[in-house]
C-alpha positions in Angstrom: 35.9 -40.5 -11.0 33.4 -39.6 -8.3 30.1 -37.7 -9.0 28.4 -35.3 -6.6 24.7 -35.5 -7.2 22.2 -33.1 -5.4 18.7 -34.2 -4.6 15.8 -32.7 -2.5 16.4 -35.6 0.0 20.2 -35.2 0.4 23.6 -35.4 -1.2 24.7 -38.6 -3.1 28.2 -39.5 -4.1 28.5 -42.0 -7.0 31.5 -43.9 -8.3 31.8 -44.1 -12.1 32.6 -47.7 -13.0 33.2 -47.2 -16.7 34.8 -43.8 -17.5 35.2 -44.7 -21.2 31.4 -44.4 -21.7 31.6 -40.6 -20.8 33.5 -40.0 -24.1 30.4 -41.0 -26.1 28.2 -38.1 -24.9 25.5 -38.5 -27.6 24.9 -42.2 -26.9 25.3 -42.1 -23.1 21.5 -42.1 -22.5 21.3 -45.6 -24.0 23.4 -47.0 -21.2 20.8 -45.6 -18.7 17.7 -46.9 -20.3 17.2 -49.6 -17.7 18.2 -49.8 -14.0 20.5 -52.8 -14.7 22.4 -50.9 -17.4 22.7 -47.8 -15.1 24.2 -49.9 -12.3 26.9 -51.1 -14.6 28.0 -47.4 -15.3 27.7 -45.8 -11.8 27.4 -47.1 -8.3 26.2 -45.3 -5.1 29.1 -44.8 -2.7 27.5 -42.6 0.0 24.1 -40.9 0.6 23.8 -38.1 3.2 20.1 -37.6 3.9 18.8 -34.2 5.2 17.2 -34.3 8.7 14.5 -31.8 7.9 13.4 -29.0 5.5 15.4 -26.4 7.3 18.7 -28.3 6.7 17.7 -28.9 3.1 16.9 -25.2 2.6 20.2 -24.1 4.1 22.2 -26.6 1.9 20.3 -25.5 -1.3 20.6 -21.8 -0.6 24.3 -22.2 -0.1 24.5 -24.0 -3.5 22.5 -21.3 -5.2 24.9 -18.6 -3.8 28.0 -20.8 -4.9 29.0 -21.6 -1.3 29.7 -24.9 0.6 27.0 -25.7 3.2 27.7 -27.6 6.4 26.2 -30.8 5.2 28.0 -30.7 1.9 31.3 -30.0 3.6 30.7 -33.0 5.9 30.1 -35.3 3.0 33.1 -34.2 1.0 35.4 -34.5 4.0 34.0 -38.0 4.9 34.0 -39.6 1.5 35.8 -37.7 -1.2 38.8 -36.6 0.9 39.7 -40.2 1.5 40.1 -40.6 -2.3 41.8 -37.3 -3.1 43.4 -38.7 -6.2 39.9 -39.1 -7.8 38.3 -36.3 -9.8 35.0 -35.0 -8.6 32.3 -34.4 -11.3 30.0 -31.5 -10.4 27.1 -29.7 -12.1 28.1 -26.1 -11.2 31.5 -24.7 -12.3 31.3 -21.9 -9.7 30.9 -24.4 -6.9 33.8 -26.4 -8.3 36.1 -23.4 -7.9 35.0 -23.0 -4.3 35.5 -26.7 -3.4 39.0 -26.6 -5.0 40.0 -23.5 -3.0 38.6 -24.7 0.3 39.2 -28.5 0.3 41.9 -28.8 -2.4 39.9 -31.3 -4.5 40.1 -31.4 -8.3 36.7 -30.8 -9.8 35.4 -31.5 -13.4 32.6 -29.7 -15.2 32.0 -30.5 -18.9 29.1 -31.3 -21.3 29.8 -35.0 -20.6 29.3 -34.5 -16.9 26.1 -32.5 -17.5 24.7 -35.4 -19.6 25.7 -37.9 -16.9 23.8 -35.9 -14.3 20.7 -36.0 -16.5 21.0 -39.8 -17.0 21.4 -40.3 -13.2 18.3 -38.2 -12.5 16.3 -40.4 -14.9 17.3 -43.6 -12.9 17.5 -41.9 -9.5 14.9 -44.2 -7.8 16.8 -47.4 -8.8 20.3 -45.9 -8.1 19.4 -44.5 -4.6 17.6 -47.3 -2.6 15.2 -46.4 0.2 13.7 -43.3 -1.5 10.2 -44.0 -2.8 8.9 -41.8 -5.7 6.1 -40.3 -3.6 8.6 -39.2 -0.8 11.0 -37.7 -3.3 8.2 -35.7 -5.0 6.9 -34.4 -1.7 10.4 -33.4 -0.6 11.0 -31.6 -4.0 7.7 -29.7 -3.7 8.4 -28.6 -0.1 12.0 -27.5 -0.9 10.8 -25.7 -4.1 8.3 -23.6 -2.0 10.9 -22.9 0.7 13.5 -21.9 -1.9 11.1 -19.6 -3.7 10.3 -17.8 -0.5 14.1 -17.4 0.2 14.7 -16.1 -3.3 12.2 -13.3 -2.8 14.4 -12.3 0.1 11.5 -10.8 2.0 12.9 -8.2 4.5 10.7 -5.7 6.3 13.6 -3.1 6.0 13.8 -3.4 2.2 10.2 -3.2 1.2 9.7 -0.1 -0.9 5.9 -0.7 -1.1 5.7 0.9 2.3 7.3 4.1 1.0 4.9 4.3 -2.0 1.9 4.0 0.4 3.4 6.4 2.9 4.1 9.2 0.4 0.6 8.8 -1.2 -1.0 9.0 2.3 1.1 12.0 3.2 -0.1 13.9 0.0 -3.7 12.9 0.8 -3.3 14.2 4.4 -2.0 17.5 3.1 -5.0 17.9 0.9 -7.4 17.0 3.6 -5.7 19.3 6.1 -5.9 22.3 3.7 -9.6 21.7 3.2 -10.3 21.4 6.9 -8.2 24.4 7.8 -9.9 26.6 5.2 -13.3 25.4 6.4 -12.3 26.2 10.0 -11.0 29.7 9.2 -14.1 30.5 7.1 -16.5 29.1 9.7 -15.0 30.7 12.8 -14.3 33.9 10.7 -18.1 34.7 10.9 -17.7 35.0 14.7 -14.2 36.4 15.1 -12.8 37.5 11.7 -9.8 39.5 13.1 -8.3 36.3 14.6 -7.5 34.9 11.1 -5.4 38.0 10.2 -3.5 38.0 13.5 -2.6 34.3 13.6 -1.1 33.1 10.3 0.0 29.6 11.5 -2.8 27.1 10.8 -2.1 24.8 13.7 -1.7 27.6 16.2 -5.0 29.1 14.9 -6.9 25.8 15.5 -5.4 25.4 19.0 -6.4 29.0 19.8 -10.0 28.5 18.6 -10.3 25.3 20.6 -9.1 27.0 23.7 -11.0 30.3 23.3 -14.4 29.0 22.0 -16.7 32.1 22.2 -14.7 35.4 21.6 -16.0 36.8 24.9 -13.8 34.2 26.7 -10.6 35.6 25.3 -10.0 38.0 28.2 -10.0 35.1 30.7 -8.1 32.6 28.5 -4.4 32.0 28.8 -2.8 31.5 25.3 0.8 31.8 26.4 1.5 28.1 25.7 0.3 28.6 22.1 1.1 32.2 21.1 3.9 34.7 21.9 3.0 37.5 24.3 2.7 40.3 21.7 0.2 38.3 19.5 -1.7 37.2 22.6 -2.2 40.8 23.6 -3.2 41.7 20.0 -5.8 38.9 20.0 -7.3 40.1 23.3 -7.5 43.6 22.1 -9.1 42.6 18.8 -11.7 40.5 20.7 -13.0 43.5 22.5 -13.7 45.5 19.3 -14.6 42.5 17.0 -17.1 43.0 14.1 -18.1 39.3 14.0 -21.7 38.0 14.5 -22.9 36.1 17.5 -23.1 32.3 17.3 -24.7 29.7 19.5 -23.0 27.2 21.8 -23.8 24.4 19.4 -22.0 26.1 16.5 -18.9 26.7 18.8 -18.9 23.0 19.8 -18.9 21.9 16.1 -16.1 24.3 15.3 -14.1 23.0 18.2 -14.7 19.4 17.0 -13.3 20.4 13.6 -10.3 22.0 15.3 -9.7 18.7 17.2 -9.7 16.8 13.8 -7.2 19.3 12.3 -4.8 18.9 15.3 -5.1 15.1 15.3 -4.4 14.9 11.6 -1.4 17.3 11.9 0.1 15.2 14.7 -0.4 12.0 12.7 1.2 13.7 9.6 4.3 14.6 11.7 4.5 11.0 12.9 4.1 9.7 9.3 6.8 12.0 8.0 9.2 10.7 10.7 8.3 7.1 9.7 8.9 7.9 6.0 12.2 9.6 6.8 13.5 6.5 8.7 12.2 4.1 6.1 13.9 6.1 3.3 17.2 6.0 5.2 16.9 2.2 5.6 15.9 1.5 1.9 17.6 4.2 -0.1 20.1 6.1 2.0 22.2 7.5 -0.9 19.2 8.8 -2.8 17.9 10.4 0.4 21.2 12.2 0.9 21.1 13.4 -2.7 17.6 14.7 -3.1 15.9 14.5 0.3 13.3 12.1 1.8 10.1 13.5 0.1 11.6 13.9 -3.4 13.2 10.4 -3.2 9.9 8.9 -2.0 8.0 10.6 -4.8 10.5 9.3 -7.4 10.1 5.7 -6.1 6.3 6.1 -6.0 6.3 7.4 -9.6 8.4 4.6 -10.9 6.5 1.9 -9.0 9.4 0.5 -7.0 13.1 1.2 -6.3 14.2 -1.5 -8.7 12.1 0.0 -11.5 13.6 3.4 -10.8 17.1 1.9 -10.9 16.4 0.7 -14.5 15.7 4.3 -15.7 18.6 6.3 -17.2 19.6 9.7 -15.7 17.8 11.6 -18.5 14.5 9.9 -17.5 15.1 10.5 -13.8 15.6 14.2 -14.6 12.2 14.7 -16.2 10.2 12.1 -14.2 6.9 13.7 -13.3 6.9 16.1 -16.2 5.6 13.6 -18.8 2.7 15.8 -19.9 5.0 18.8 -20.6 7.5 16.5 -22.4 4.9 15.0 -24.8 3.3 18.4 -25.4 6.7 19.9 -26.2 7.5 17.0 -28.6 4.1 17.4 -30.3 4.4 21.2 -30.7 8.2 21.1 -31.4 9.0 23.4 -28.6 11.7 23.1 -25.9 11.4 20.0 -23.7 11.2 20.4 -19.9 14.5 20.5 -18.0 13.2 19.0 -14.7 10.3 17.1 -13.2 10.0 16.0 -9.6 13.7 16.6 -9.1 12.9 20.4 -9.2 11.8 20.2 -5.6 15.3 19.0 -4.4 17.1 21.5 -2.2 20.1 21.6 -4.5 18.0 22.7 -7.5 15.9 25.1 -5.3 18.9 27.1 -4.0 20.2 27.6 -7.6 19.6 30.7 -9.7 17.1 30.4 -12.5 19.9 30.5 -15.1 21.7 27.4 -13.7 18.7 25.3 -12.7 18.8 23.2 -15.9 22.5 22.4 -15.5 22.2 21.5 -11.8 19.1 19.4 -12.4 21.0 17.4 -15.1 24.0 16.9 -12.9 21.8 16.0 -9.9 19.9 13.4 -12.0 23.1 11.8 -13.2 24.4 11.4 -9.6 21.0 10.4 -8.3 20.7 7.6 -10.9 24.0 6.2 -9.6 22.8 6.5 -6.0 19.5 4.7 -6.9 21.4 1.8 -8.6 23.7 1.5 -5.6 20.8 1.4 -3.2 18.7 -1.0 -5.2 21.4 -3.5 -6.3 24.3 -2.9 -3.8 24.8 -4.9 -0.6 26.1 -2.0 1.6 23.6 0.2 3.4 25.8 3.2 4.1 25.3 6.7 2.5 29.0 7.5 1.9 28.7 7.6 -1.9 25.6 9.9 -1.7 27.4 12.3 0.6 30.5 12.4 -1.7 28.4 13.1 -4.8 26.4 15.7 -3.0 29.7 17.5 -1.9 30.8 17.4 -5.6 27.6 18.9 -6.8 27.7 21.7 -4.1 31.2 22.5 -5.2 30.1 22.6 -8.8 27.2 24.8 -7.9 29.5 27.3 -6.1 31.7 27.4 -9.1 28.8 28.2 -11.4 27.5 30.9 -9.1 31.0 32.5 -8.7 31.5 32.5 -12.4 28.3 34.4 -12.9 29.3 37.0 -10.3 32.8 37.5 -11.8 31.2 38.1 -15.2 28.8 40.7 -13.9 31.6 42.5 -12.1 33.6 42.9 -15.3 36.6 40.7 -14.4 37.4 37.4 -16.2 37.0 38.7 -19.7 38.4 35.4 -21.2 35.4 33.6 -19.6 33.0 36.2 -20.9 34.1 35.4 -24.4 33.1 31.7 -24.0 29.3 32.5 -23.9 27.0 30.0 -25.5 26.0 31.1 -29.0 22.3 31.9 -29.2 20.7 32.4 -32.6 19.0 35.8 -32.9 16.2 35.9 -35.5 16.6 38.6 -38.2 14.3 41.5 -38.2 12.2 41.5 -41.4 10.6 44.7 -42.9 7.1 44.4 -44.2 7.0 44.5 -48.0 3.8 46.3 -49.1 4.3 45.3 -52.8 2.9 41.8 -51.9 -0.5 43.3 -51.3 -1.0 44.5 -54.9 -3.9 42.9 -56.7 -2.5 43.9 -60.2 -1.0 40.9 -61.9 2.7 41.2 -62.2 4.1 41.5 -65.8 6.7 39.2 -67.2 10.3 40.3 -67.7 10.0 40.1 -71.5 7.0 42.4 -71.5 8.8 44.8 -69.1 11.8 44.9 -71.4 9.6 45.6 -74.4 7.8 48.4 -72.6 11.1 50.0 -71.6 12.3 49.8 -75.3 9.0 51.5 -76.4 9.5 54.2 -73.8 13.1 54.9 -75.0 12.0 55.0 -78.7 9.1 57.4 -78.0 11.5 59.7 -76.1 13.9 59.7 -79.1 11.1 60.6 -81.4 10.0 63.5 -79.2 13.6 64.8 -79.1 13.8 64.7 -82.9 10.6 66.6 -83.2 11.8 69.3 -80.9 15.0 69.7 -82.8 13.1 70.0 -86.1 10.8 72.7 -84.7 13.8 74.6 -83.4 15.6 74.4 -86.8 12.4 75.6 -88.6 12.1 78.6 -86.2 15.7 79.6 -86.7 15.3 79.5 -90.6 12.2 81.7 -90.4 14.2 84.2 -88.3 
């Protein structure tokens, strides 16, 4: 039997001299207590040393992925293939299957082999000559660092941290832009208040203010590259009869500087949005197709990373972003929210209010699949996302059409299948509960009734007697 032993310095092939010792797994370590005893059990047949760290890393990464590297293939062809009748003991069963398929060599992996590997590792310095302990430890440390870097699989295209930062910055820019634009409109509104009502677009407003300056310059300014002809004519007319106050040149220069800031931030925001769109298509193409770039980025940002988001079930994805409402509903025992951040997706937005809950649930289920495919799959295409989106759109059309049919009066069979909704019973106010007189017991009531009956009988008897007496007198 031959043994394939991997080290940080290279691949070693050992020949097992006494195979009967492998049957005694529990006592095998006793035969490797000293170098002399170890040399009686195994003998080094060939050692293929790595040339540099790059070769070592390539060989080890191939082993980690269960593949045969170039250096390992070379060793197996050179040494083991010559003795094809011998079995090859290996530490990884998956690698054994690959070697058997590729090179047609019979491989063995068992508890006895694992124990043998451990024993060889203990006496590695004596069994492999020419490898001082300091050199082996340095090689092991260097290879461990290189392998750790490889396992992280750092790829600039697959870093979702950039998405988290980009969407946060985009939100911050929107807030700042709103503040700046409001300040600009309010500030310039003292001088030319009519302009704010005529030009509704914020960016066009700032560009116009920067170009006009003082309102007296409107007549000589050409705003055709910013505004349509009708609005430009309206602005020029309004400037002639404006009710605004006069301002100094210094005020106008400060307002212009603020407009420059707004325009620059708006341009940068557009550039950042394009960057975010491209990054989302690179990292999570299926999620982007399902819910859009912004909603997808916000979901990733809220979860912390794409991998964390992939661990969430569809029910959590559906209400992600509505945690406050959810816990409030649970605390007060009210209805829980039907959607969170996913509400801003185009599919939910184009649905009627009645079907928003259904569509958000279905969209969350498909989005959860898309997230897992993007995070854990190897393909980078968006075919699955496009297919699922088409299914959801078809389902949405079906729901909308069913609603229209029901309203029109056709499809009575469908109308019968309405969801049962419990209607609370109308209760009438009982004024007897307001009485302060203590209620009498049933026994007492019964006695009172009997007394009433007896008194009525007595009265009747008296009346009869009186009548009889009157008749006798007559």
